[in-house]
N, CA, C and O atoms as CSV, one atom per row, in Angstrom:
chain,resi,resn,atom,element,x,y,z
A,1,MET,N,N,9.054,16.549,-160.989
A,1,MET,CA,C,9.558,16.469,-159.637
A,1,MET,C,C,11.045,16.156,-159.678
A,1,MET,O,O,11.478,15.301,-160.452
A,2,GLU,N,N,11.823,16.831,-158.862
A,2,GLU,CA,C,13.260,16.587,-158.782
A,2,GLU,C,C,13.553,15.450,-157.818
A,2,GLU,O,O,12.720,15.087,-156.988
A,3,THR,N,N,14.745,14.899,-157.943
A,3,THR,CA,C,15.185,13.879,-157.004
A,3,THR,C,C,15.321,14.511,-155.627
A,3,THR,O,O,15.994,15.528,-155.461
A,4,THR,N,N,14.679,13.901,-154.652
A,4,THR,CA,C,14.799,14.327,-153.272
A,4,THR,C,C,15.053,13.083,-152.444
A,4,THR,O,O,14.275,12.130,-152.492
A,5,ILE,N,N,16.125,13.088,-151.696
A,5,ILE,CA,C,16.432,11.937,-150.858
A,5,ILE,C,C,15.976,12.265,-149.450
A,5,ILE,O,O,16.504,13.167,-148.800
A,6,ARG,N,N,14.978,11.510,-148.989
A,6,ARG,CA,C,14.490,11.712,-147.636
A,6,ARG,C,C,14.011,10.372,-147.080
A,6,ARG,O,O,13.543,9.507,-147.821
A,7,ALA,N,N,14.133,10.222,-145.799
A,7,ALA,CA,C,13.797,8.966,-145.137
A,7,ALA,C,C,12.364,9.020,-144.610
A,7,ALA,O,O,12.135,9.042,-143.400
A,8,ASP,N,N,11.402,9.041,-145.539
A,8,ASP,CA,C,10.008,9.136,-145.099
A,8,ASP,C,C,9.143,7.947,-145.531
A,8,ASP,O,O,7.959,7.898,-145.199
A,9,GLY,N,N,9.714,6.999,-146.258
A,9,GLY,CA,C,8.966,5.814,-146.662
A,9,GLY,C,C,7.935,6.041,-147.744
A,9,GLY,O,O,7.189,5.122,-148.083
A,10,GLN,N,N,7.873,7.241,-148.297
A,10,GLN,CA,C,6.881,7.556,-149.321
A,10,GLN,C,C,7.316,7.141,-150.726
A,10,GLN,O,O,6.489,7.056,-151.634
A,11,ILE,N,N,8.596,6.887,-150.903
A,11,ILE,CA,C,9.160,6.622,-152.223
A,11,ILE,C,C,9.964,5.329,-152.162
A,11,ILE,O,O,10.622,5.048,-151.160
A,12,THR,N,N,9.911,4.542,-153.238
A,12,THR,CA,C,10.769,3.361,-153.351
A,12,THR,C,C,11.947,3.725,-154.245
A,12,THR,O,O,11.761,4.296,-155.320
A,13,THR,N,N,13.135,3.402,-153.812
A,13,THR,CA,C,14.350,3.703,-154.559
A,13,THR,C,C,14.859,2.424,-155.201
A,13,THR,O,O,14.913,1.374,-154.561
A,14,LEU,N,N,15.231,2.521,-156.468
A,14,LEU,CA,C,15.808,1.407,-157.200
A,14,LEU,C,C,17.244,1.766,-157.549
A,14,LEU,O,O,17.503,2.762,-158.225
A,15,ILE,N,N,18.168,0.947,-157.080
A,15,ILE,CA,C,19.582,1.134,-157.395
A,15,ILE,C,C,19.981,0.037,-158.380
A,15,ILE,O,O,19.778,-1.147,-158.109
A,16,ASN,N,N,20.541,0.426,-159.512
A,16,ASN,CA,C,21.073,-0.518,-160.493
A,16,ASN,C,C,22.573,-0.297,-160.575
A,16,ASN,O,O,23.034,0.837,-160.707
A,17,ILE,N,N,23.332,-1.380,-160.497
A,17,ILE,CA,C,24.777,-1.300,-160.580
A,17,ILE,C,C,25.225,-2.116,-161.794
A,17,ILE,O,O,24.987,-3.321,-161.872
A,18,PHE,N,N,25.868,-1.444,-162.725
A,18,PHE,CA,C,26.338,-2.064,-163.959
A,18,PHE,C,C,27.862,-2.114,-163.914
A,18,PHE,O,O,28.515,-1.106,-163.647
A,19,THR,N,N,28.422,-3.286,-164.175
A,19,THR,CA,C,29.873,-3.442,-164.265
A,19,THR,C,C,30.213,-3.617,-165.737
A,19,THR,O,O,29.660,-4.487,-166.410
A,20,VAL,N,N,31.117,-2.795,-166.228
A,20,VAL,CA,C,31.376,-2.698,-167.663
A,20,VAL,C,C,32.872,-2.528,-167.915
A,20,VAL,O,O,33.595,-2.036,-167.048
A,21,GLU,N,N,33.330,-2.925,-169.077
A,21,GLU,CA,C,34.704,-2.626,-169.484
A,21,GLU,C,C,34.795,-1.107,-169.684
A,21,GLU,O,O,33.896,-0.520,-170.287
A,22,PRO,N,N,35.847,-0.464,-169.198
A,22,PRO,CA,C,35.954,0.986,-169.319
A,22,PRO,C,C,35.724,1.515,-170.737
A,22,PRO,O,O,35.140,2.586,-170.902
A,23,LYS,N,N,36.170,0.790,-171.753
A,23,LYS,CA,C,35.987,1.254,-173.133
A,23,LYS,C,C,34.511,1.298,-173.534
A,23,LYS,O,O,34.165,1.954,-174.517
A,24,ASN,N,N,33.630,0.606,-172.787
A,24,ASN,CA,C,32.203,0.545,-173.116
A,24,ASN,C,C,31.322,1.404,-172.218
A,24,ASN,O,O,30.103,1.431,-172.389
A,25,GLN,N,N,31.930,2.108,-171.259
A,25,GLN,CA,C,31.127,2.856,-170.299
A,25,GLN,C,C,30.227,3.895,-170.976
A,25,GLN,O,O,29.042,3.976,-170.651
A,26,TYR,N,N,30.751,4.675,-171.891
A,26,TYR,CA,C,29.941,5.728,-172.506
A,26,TYR,C,C,28.881,5.163,-173.450
A,26,TYR,O,O,27.802,5.739,-173.588
A,27,GLU,N,N,29.183,4.042,-174.096
A,27,GLU,CA,C,28.169,3.377,-174.919
A,27,GLU,C,C,27.022,2.887,-174.030
A,27,GLU,O,O,25.851,3.025,-174.382
A,28,LEU,N,N,27.371,2.317,-172.886
A,28,LEU,CA,C,26.358,1.855,-171.941
A,28,LEU,C,C,25.508,3.019,-171.451
A,28,LEU,O,O,24.282,2.914,-171.407
A,29,VAL,N,N,26.142,4.120,-171.083
A,29,VAL,CA,C,25.399,5.299,-170.612
A,29,VAL,C,C,24.441,5.784,-171.698
A,29,VAL,O,O,23.298,6.131,-171.398
A,30,GLY,N,N,24.886,5.815,-172.945
A,30,GLY,CA,C,24.012,6.238,-174.037
A,30,GLY,C,C,22.801,5.338,-174.172
A,30,GLY,O,O,21.684,5.818,-174.369
A,31,LEU,N,N,23.013,4.046,-174.069
A,31,LEU,CA,C,21.914,3.085,-174.151
A,31,LEU,C,C,20.954,3.241,-172.976
A,31,LEU,O,O,19.737,3.231,-173.161
A,32,LEU,N,N,21.493,3.384,-171.780
A,32,LEU,CA,C,20.647,3.569,-170.599
A,32,LEU,C,C,19.864,4.870,-170.668
A,32,LEU,O,O,18.704,4.926,-170.260
A,33,LYS,N,N,20.496,5.909,-171.182
A,33,LYS,CA,C,19.813,7.200,-171.350
A,33,LYS,C,C,18.661,7.060,-172.347
A,33,LYS,O,O,17.567,7.566,-172.100
A,34,GLU,N,N,18.899,6.379,-173.469
A,34,GLU,CA,C,17.852,6.155,-174.468
A,34,GLU,C,C,16.672,5.399,-173.843
A,34,GLU,O,O,15.516,5.766,-174.052
A,35,CYS,N,N,16.967,4.359,-173.087
A,35,CYS,CA,C,15.923,3.566,-172.440
A,35,CYS,C,C,15.148,4.411,-171.425
A,35,CYS,O,O,13.920,4.347,-171.367
A,36,THR,N,N,15.858,5.187,-170.642
A,36,THR,CA,C,15.214,6.025,-169.623
A,36,THR,C,C,14.292,7.053,-170.264
A,36,THR,O,O,13.169,7.260,-169.804
A,37,GLU,N,N,14.767,7.696,-171.326
A,37,GLU,CA,C,13.973,8.749,-171.960
A,37,GLU,C,C,12.794,8.208,-172.756
A,37,GLU,O,O,11.741,8.845,-172.805
A,38,SER,N,N,12.952,7.038,-173.385
A,38,SER,CA,C,11.889,6.542,-174.261
A,38,SER,C,C,10.901,5.605,-173.574
A,38,SER,O,O,9.750,5.516,-174.003
A,39,VAL,N,N,11.315,4.901,-172.518
A,39,VAL,CA,C,10.419,3.927,-171.880
A,39,VAL,C,C,10.211,4.232,-170.397
A,39,VAL,O,O,9.081,4.441,-169.955
A,40,ILE,N,N,11.284,4.255,-169.644
A,40,ILE,CA,C,11.170,4.344,-168.189
A,40,ILE,C,C,10.483,5.633,-167.736
A,40,ILE,O,O,9.606,5.596,-166.872
A,41,SER,N,N,10.868,6.750,-168.302
A,41,SER,CA,C,10.290,8.036,-167.869
A,41,SER,C,C,8.809,8.167,-168.192
A,41,SER,O,O,8.134,9.059,-167.679
A,42,LYS,N,N,8.309,7.284,-169.037
A,42,LYS,CA,C,6.892,7.303,-169.394
A,42,LYS,C,C,6.093,6.258,-168.603
A,42,LYS,O,O,4.886,6.109,-168.794
A,43,SER,N,N,6.783,5.542,-167.717
A,43,SER,CA,C,6.149,4.494,-166.924
A,43,SER,C,C,5.394,5.081,-165.737
A,43,SER,O,O,5.808,6.078,-165.146
A,44,SER,N,N,4.292,4.447,-165.407
A,44,SER,CA,C,3.485,4.870,-164.269
A,44,SER,C,C,4.299,4.780,-162.983
A,44,SER,O,O,4.959,3.772,-162.730
A,45,GLY,N,N,4.251,5.821,-162.185
A,45,GLY,CA,C,4.917,5.823,-160.893
A,45,GLY,C,C,6.362,6.277,-160.905
A,45,GLY,O,O,6.964,6.429,-159.842
A,46,TRP,N,N,6.941,6.502,-162.094
A,46,TRP,CA,C,8.329,6.952,-162.178
A,46,TRP,C,C,8.422,8.390,-161.690
A,46,TRP,O,O,7.564,9.212,-162.011
A,47,ILE,N,N,9.465,8.702,-160.912
A,47,ILE,CA,C,9.684,10.063,-160.413
A,47,ILE,C,C,10.951,10.667,-161.002
A,47,ILE,O,O,10.915,11.754,-161.578
A,48,SER,N,N,12.077,9.959,-160.858
A,48,SER,CA,C,13.338,10.524,-161.321
A,48,SER,C,C,14.378,9.429,-161.509
A,48,SER,O,O,14.271,8.345,-160.935
A,49,THR,N,N,15.380,9.729,-162.319
A,49,THR,CA,C,16.504,8.821,-162.543
A,49,THR,C,C,17.780,9.640,-162.633
A,49,THR,O,O,17.821,10.683,-163.285
A,50,ASN,N,N,18.822,9.150,-161.966
A,50,ASN,CA,C,20.142,9.784,-161.992
A,50,ASN,C,C,21.185,8.726,-162.304
A,50,ASN,O,O,21.127,7.617,-161.774
A,51,PHE,N,N,22.138,9.064,-163.162
A,51,PHE,CA,C,23.243,8.159,-163.507
A,51,PHE,C,C,24.511,8.665,-162.846
A,51,PHE,O,O,24.740,9.870,-162.741
A,52,LEU,N,N,25.330,7.722,-162.403
A,52,LEU,CA,C,26.652,8.041,-161.868
A,52,LEU,C,C,27.664,7.146,-162.570
A,52,LEU,O,O,27.485,5.929,-162.627
A,53,ASN,N,N,28.726,7.743,-163.106
A,53,ASN,CA,C,29.838,7.006,-163.715
A,53,ASN,C,C,30.954,6.896,-162.693
A,53,ASN,O,O,31.310,7.884,-162.050
A,54,SER,N,N,31.504,5.709,-162.540
A,54,SER,CA,C,32.679,5.603,-161.672
A,54,SER,C,C,33.873,6.210,-162.415
A,54,SER,O,O,33.967,6.119,-163.639
A,55,LYS,N,N,34.756,6.813,-161.676
A,55,LYS,CA,C,35.920,7.456,-162.285
A,55,LYS,C,C,36.861,6.462,-162.951
A,55,LYS,O,O,37.617,6.827,-163.851
A,56,ASP,N,N,36.816,5.196,-162.509
A,56,ASP,CA,C,37.678,4.182,-163.125
A,56,ASP,C,C,37.073,3.597,-164.405
A,56,ASP,O,O,37.698,2.764,-165.061
A,57,GLY,N,N,35.862,4.029,-164.762
A,57,GLY,CA,C,35.226,3.596,-166.000
A,57,GLY,C,C,34.590,2.221,-165.936
A,57,GLY,O,O,34.067,1.744,-166.944
A,58,GLN,N,N,34.620,1.566,-164.775
A,58,GLN,CA,C,34.161,0.188,-164.679
A,58,GLN,C,C,32.726,0.017,-164.191
A,58,GLN,O,O,32.197,-1.094,-164.214
A,59,ARG,N,N,32.096,1.088,-163.755
A,59,ARG,CA,C,30.732,0.969,-163.262
A,59,ARG,C,C,29.880,2.163,-163.663
A,59,ARG,O,O,30.361,3.283,-163.833
A,60,VAL,N,N,28.598,1.871,-163.807
A,60,VAL,CA,C,27.580,2.898,-163.942
A,60,VAL,C,C,26.530,2.545,-162.894
A,60,VAL,O,O,26.081,1.402,-162.817
A,61,ILE,N,N,26.146,3.517,-162.103
A,61,ILE,CA,C,25.154,3.297,-161.057
A,61,ILE,C,C,23.960,4.187,-161.375
A,61,ILE,O,O,24.108,5.368,-161.692
A,62,ILE,N,N,22.787,3.598,-161.284
A,62,ILE,CA,C,21.560,4.363,-161.509
A,62,ILE,C,C,20.794,4.427,-160.199
A,62,ILE,O,O,20.566,3.413,-159.539
A,63,TYR,N,N,20.404,5.639,-159.841
A,63,TYR,CA,C,19.573,5.900,-158.667
A,63,TYR,C,C,18.233,6.377,-159.211
A,63,TYR,O,O,18.136,7.469,-159.771
A,64,SER,N,N,17.203,5.554,-159.045
A,64,SER,CA,C,15.883,5.865,-159.580
A,64,SER,C,C,14.868,5.908,-158.452
A,64,SER,O,O,14.935,5.115,-157.514
A,65,GLN,N,N,13.933,6.833,-158.548
A,65,GLN,CA,C,12.876,6.924,-157.546
A,65,GLN,C,C,11.529,6.620,-158.184
A,65,GLN,O,O,11.224,7.060,-159.292
A,66,TRP,N,N,10.731,5.848,-157.443
A,66,TRP,CA,C,9.413,5.392,-157.898
A,66,TRP,C,C,8.400,5.589,-156.784
A,66,TRP,O,O,8.752,5.622,-155.605
A,67,ARG,N,N,7.166,5.718,-157.164
A,67,ARG,CA,C,6.108,5.871,-156.156
A,67,ARG,C,C,5.912,4.598,-155.341
A,67,ARG,O,O,5.551,4.669,-154.166
A,68,SER,N,N,6.146,3.424,-155.951
A,68,SER,CA,C,5.955,2.168,-155.219
A,68,SER,C,C,6.733,1.028,-155.874
A,68,SER,O,O,7.165,1.132,-157.023
A,69,ALA,N,N,6.901,-0.048,-155.133
A,69,ALA,CA,C,7.530,-1.259,-155.672
A,69,ALA,C,C,6.672,-1.863,-156.777
A,69,ALA,O,O,7.205,-2.469,-157.707
A,70,LYS,N,N,5.358,-1.707,-156.692
A,70,LYS,CA,C,4.455,-2.201,-157.745
A,70,LYS,C,C,4.738,-1.507,-159.074
A,70,LYS,O,O,4.686,-2.135,-160.132
A,71,ASP,N,N,5.035,-0.220,-159.018
A,71,ASP,CA,C,5.368,0.522,-160.237
A,71,ASP,C,C,6.657,0.006,-160.860
A,71,ASP,O,O,6.767,-0.061,-162.084
A,72,ILE,N,N,7.625,-0.357,-160.041
A,72,ILE,CA,C,8.880,-0.917,-160.550
A,72,ILE,C,C,8.607,-2.244,-161.244
A,72,ILE,O,O,9.105,-2.488,-162.344
A,73,GLU,N,N,7.831,-3.087,-160.613
A,73,GLU,CA,C,7.499,-4.390,-161.204
A,73,GLU,C,C,6.752,-4.213,-162.526
A,73,GLU,O,O,6.987,-4.962,-163.474
A,74,SER,N,N,5.874,-3.248,-162.594
A,74,SER,CA,C,5.107,-2.991,-163.808
A,74,SER,C,C,6.016,-2.571,-164.966
A,74,SER,O,O,5.855,-3.065,-166.083
A,75,PHE,N,N,6.966,-1.670,-164.717
A,75,PHE,CA,C,7.851,-1.239,-165.804
A,75,PHE,C,C,8.739,-2.385,-166.256
A,75,PHE,O,O,9.075,-2.482,-167.436
A,76,ARG,N,N,9.119,-3.250,-165.332
A,76,ARG,CA,C,9.956,-4.400,-165.698
A,76,ARG,C,C,9.209,-5.367,-166.630
A,76,ARG,O,O,9.837,-6.070,-167.422
A,77,GLN,N,N,7.909,-5.404,-166.541
A,77,GLN,CA,C,7.098,-6.295,-167.381
A,77,GLN,C,C,6.783,-5.693,-168.750
A,77,GLN,O,O,6.221,-6.373,-169.608
A,78,ASN,N,N,7.133,-4.448,-168.959
A,78,ASN,CA,C,6.856,-3.761,-170.215
A,78,ASN,C,C,7.658,-4.423,-171.344
A,78,ASN,O,O,8.885,-4.484,-171.265
A,79,PRO,N,N,6.988,-4.918,-172.391
A,79,PRO,CA,C,7.690,-5.567,-173.498
A,79,PRO,C,C,8.712,-4.663,-174.200
A,79,PRO,O,O,9.646,-5.163,-174.827
A,80,GLN,N,N,8.545,-3.357,-174.102
A,80,GLN,CA,C,9.504,-2.426,-174.706
A,80,GLN,C,C,10.867,-2.499,-174.027
A,80,GLN,O,O,11.863,-2.040,-174.587
A,81,MET,N,N,10.920,-3.072,-172.826
A,81,MET,CA,C,12.186,-3.179,-172.099
A,81,MET,C,C,13.074,-4.297,-172.641
A,81,MET,O,O,14.295,-4.230,-172.501
A,82,VAL,N,N,12.488,-5.314,-173.253
A,82,VAL,CA,C,13.237,-6.503,-173.679
A,82,VAL,C,C,14.441,-6.172,-174.562
A,82,VAL,O,O,15.544,-6.627,-174.257
A,83,PRO,N,N,14.283,-5.398,-175.647
A,83,PRO,CA,C,15.463,-5.123,-176.471
A,83,PRO,C,C,16.543,-4.342,-175.725
A,83,PRO,O,O,17.731,-4.548,-175.969
A,84,PHE,N,N,16.146,-3.451,-174.823
A,84,PHE,CA,C,17.133,-2.699,-174.058
A,84,PHE,C,C,17.897,-3.622,-173.112
A,84,PHE,O,O,19.117,-3.522,-172.991
A,85,ILE,N,N,17.180,-4.514,-172.448
A,85,ILE,CA,C,17.828,-5.443,-171.523
A,85,ILE,C,C,18.819,-6.329,-172.268
A,85,ILE,O,O,19.908,-6.606,-171.764
A,86,GLN,N,N,18.451,-6.767,-173.444
A,86,GLN,CA,C,19.359,-7.604,-174.241
A,86,GLN,C,C,20.616,-6.826,-174.635
A,86,GLN,O,O,21.725,-7.356,-174.557
A,87,ARG,N,N,20.446,-5.587,-175.053
A,87,ARG,CA,C,21.596,-4.779,-175.460
A,87,ARG,C,C,22.492,-4.444,-174.266
A,87,ARG,O,O,23.717,-4.451,-174.384
A,88,VAL,N,N,21.887,-4.155,-173.133
A,88,VAL,CA,C,22.656,-3.867,-171.924
A,88,VAL,C,C,23.433,-5.110,-171.491
A,88,VAL,O,O,24.605,-5.018,-171.128
A,89,ALA,N,N,22.775,-6.272,-171.530
A,89,ALA,CA,C,23.428,-7.518,-171.116
A,89,ALA,C,C,24.634,-7.851,-171.991
A,89,ALA,O,O,25.562,-8.521,-171.537
A,90,ALA,N,N,24.628,-7.392,-173.230
A,90,ALA,CA,C,25.776,-7.618,-174.116
A,90,ALA,C,C,26.972,-6.743,-173.726
A,90,ALA,O,O,28.108,-7.051,-174.085
A,91,LEU,N,N,26.720,-5.659,-172.999
A,91,LEU,CA,C,27.779,-4.725,-172.608
A,91,LEU,C,C,28.236,-4.864,-171.163
A,91,LEU,O,O,29.398,-4.601,-170.850
A,92,ALA,N,N,27.323,-5.279,-170.276
A,92,ALA,CA,C,27.626,-5.191,-168.843
A,92,ALA,C,C,26.919,-6.271,-168.036
A,92,ALA,O,O,25.898,-6.822,-168.448
A,93,LYS,N,N,27.492,-6.551,-166.884
A,93,LYS,CA,C,26.799,-7.339,-165.866
A,93,LYS,C,C,26.044,-6.336,-165.007
A,93,LYS,O,O,26.503,-5.209,-164.821
A,94,PHE,N,N,24.886,-6.739,-164.481
A,94,PHE,CA,C,24.171,-5.783,-163.655
A,94,PHE,C,C,23.334,-6.457,-162.589
A,94,PHE,O,O,22.941,-7.618,-162.701
A,95,GLU,N,N,23.078,-5.678,-161.552
A,95,GLU,CA,C,22.186,-6.114,-160.485
A,95,GLU,C,C,21.319,-4.936,-160.076
A,95,GLU,O,O,21.709,-3.777,-160.219
A,96,ALA,N,N,20.134,-5.253,-159.562
A,96,ALA,CA,C,19.189,-4.233,-159.132
A,96,ALA,C,C,18.789,-4.499,-157.688
A,96,ALA,O,O,18.618,-5.647,-157.276
A,97,VAL,N,N,18.645,-3.420,-156.928
A,97,VAL,CA,C,18.261,-3.522,-155.526
A,97,VAL,C,C,17.178,-2.481,-155.248
A,97,VAL,O,O,17.375,-1.293,-155.502
A,98,GLU,N,N,16.037,-2.926,-154.727
A,98,GLU,CA,C,14.993,-1.995,-154.292
A,98,GLU,C,C,15.277,-1.612,-152.852
A,98,GLU,O,O,15.592,-2.463,-152.020
A,99,CYS,N,N,15.160,-0.311,-152.564
A,99,CYS,CA,C,15.532,0.189,-151.238
A,99,CYS,C,C,14.508,1.190,-150.718
A,99,CYS,O,O,13.744,1.790,-151.473
A,100,ASP,N,N,14.525,1.342,-149.405
A,100,ASP,CA,C,13.869,2.460,-148.734
A,100,ASP,C,C,14.981,3.283,-148.114
A,100,ASP,O,O,15.904,2.731,-147.514
A,101,VAL,N,N,14.903,4.580,-148.252
A,101,VAL,CA,C,15.905,5.441,-147.630
A,101,VAL,C,C,15.663,5.405,-146.127
A,101,VAL,O,O,14.564,5.707,-145.661
A,102,CYS,N,N,16.686,5.037,-145.374
A,102,CYS,CA,C,16.531,4.955,-143.917
A,102,CYS,C,C,17.214,6.114,-143.193
A,102,CYS,O,O,17.000,6.308,-141.997
A,103,TYR,N,N,18.033,6.885,-143.909
A,103,TYR,CA,C,18.690,8.038,-143.294
A,103,TYR,C,C,19.141,8.979,-144.383
A,103,TYR,O,O,19.681,8.545,-145.401
A,104,ALA,N,N,18.926,10.257,-144.179
A,104,ALA,CA,C,19.412,11.299,-145.083
A,104,ALA,C,C,19.695,12.544,-144.272
A,104,ALA,O,O,18.908,12.912,-143.400
A,105,LEU,N,N,20.811,13.196,-144.551
A,105,LEU,CA,C,21.196,14.438,-143.886
A,105,LEU,C,C,21.505,15.455,-144.960
A,105,LEU,O,O,22.315,15.189,-145.848
A,106,HIS,N,N,20.887,16.595,-144.900
A,106,HIS,CA,C,21.062,17.641,-145.905
A,106,HIS,C,C,21.538,18.915,-145.263
A,106,HIS,O,O,21.242,19.180,-144.098
A,107,ALA,N,N,22.275,19.711,-146.018
A,107,ALA,CA,C,22.721,21.018,-145.539
A,107,ALA,C,C,21.546,21.966,-145.528
A,107,ALA,O,O,21.695,23.130,-145.157
C-alpha cells in the first residue's frame, strides 16, 4: 500500500522529528532506513514510512502510517528496536507525535 494522506480516521500517523548536526544527517538517514527495512516494515499494522531531510541538514522528519495506535505501541516494545534507539540517540535528539489527519487537499 502506498502512502495516502486522507482525513478519514482510518489510519494513525506517526511523525518523528530528529534534530541532528548537519555532518551526521546522512548517517542518521542510513540508520533509520536500516531500522525501517529490517524491523519496522515487518511490524504488525505498519503501512508506510517516508523520510524528509531538511535542506539545512539539521533535521530528518519521518512520516509513518499505521493501522492503529496499538500497532505503534507494539512496535515500540519490540526488543529489536533497542539497539537502533541507542544508536539514533547518539546522533540526534528526537520526538514522536501520534496524529490523526484532520484535513487533506489533493489535486
